[in-house]
C-alpha positions, 0 to 999 in steps of 0.5 A: 677302335671297337667302333671302327671294327664294328663298322668294318664287320657290319660293312663286310656283312652287308657286302657278303649278301651282295656278292651272291646277289651279284652271282645270282644276277650274273647267272641270269646273264646267260639267259639272253644266251638261251634266248639267242639259240631260240633265235638261231633255231628260228632261222634254222627252221627257215632254211629248212623250210626253204629246203623242203620247198626246194625238194618238193618243187623238183619232185613235181616235174619228176612226177610229171615226167613219169606220166609222160612215158605212160602217155608215150606208151599208150601211143598204140596208135601206130599199132592200131594203124598197123592192125588195119594194115594187117586187115588190108593184107587179109583183104586180098586173101578174101578176094582170092577165096571168093573166086574159087568158092564161086567157081567150085559150086558151078557144075554143069550137072543138074540135080536130075542128072546127079540123081540118075547117076546115083541110081545107076551106081546103086544098081551096079553096086548090087551086081558087084556086091559093093555096099559103099554106094548104099553106105554113102547115099542111103540115109541113116533114118531110111525106111523102105518096102522090099519087093517081097513086102517087108519093111526094111532099113539101111542095115537091112539093105547092107545085109542083103548085099553082104549075104547075096550069093548070086552071080550077076551078068548084068544089072541095069536100070530102065528109063528113070523119071526124076522130079525135083521139088524146091531143089531139095526134094526129089522123087525118082521112079524107074525099072531095073533088070537083073540077070545072072545065076544063083549059087546053085547055077540056076539062071535068073532074070528079074524085073522090078519097078520102084520109087525112091524119095530123096532129100538134099542134106548138107549139099548131099543127096540121100535116099530116105524112103523107097518101095519096090515091086517085082514084075512078072516075066 
């Protein structure tokens, strides 16, 4: 009897370590389950990769479409084509301008005639005490010699007209000799006769011979030098 009990206890003791062993063996069983998610992760990654590629694939057409408008925006080709159209519109304007420009300068008056006219106006302005002719036609750098031998400038000429108290009945030029050089330089020689009364009422008649030097500047004749001499009666 004791032998049987010992045998049973021994069997039980032998089986007891086997149970935890089985438990231990059962616990590793879920190991394949752990590996299973690894396999599930790999397929998950595969579709993710395919998804990313799908997303990356549509983006290129979007980028290609974006430059398309950029290329469409530069077609300022038509604008450039329109600009020549504007230039063509301006062309008639240029066509209109030349005729008047060509017609306006064309005058029947010659330099000689122009200078004679200015000299006659100058002499008439002395009788009228009008400084506008000297102001317009005498150069700012003018130098001259008066009939009394004084060196004068433009300011002195203007002062003479302003301070002149004589009353003129006539002031005229005689025959004028006009010589033009290269269309820009001219020498005018002539005589002048002035008659009238002084401030005291005394009658006078004066004769002068003079020479004026002229230069054309910016299309306008200007007297740059002169010399006058009083003639005996």
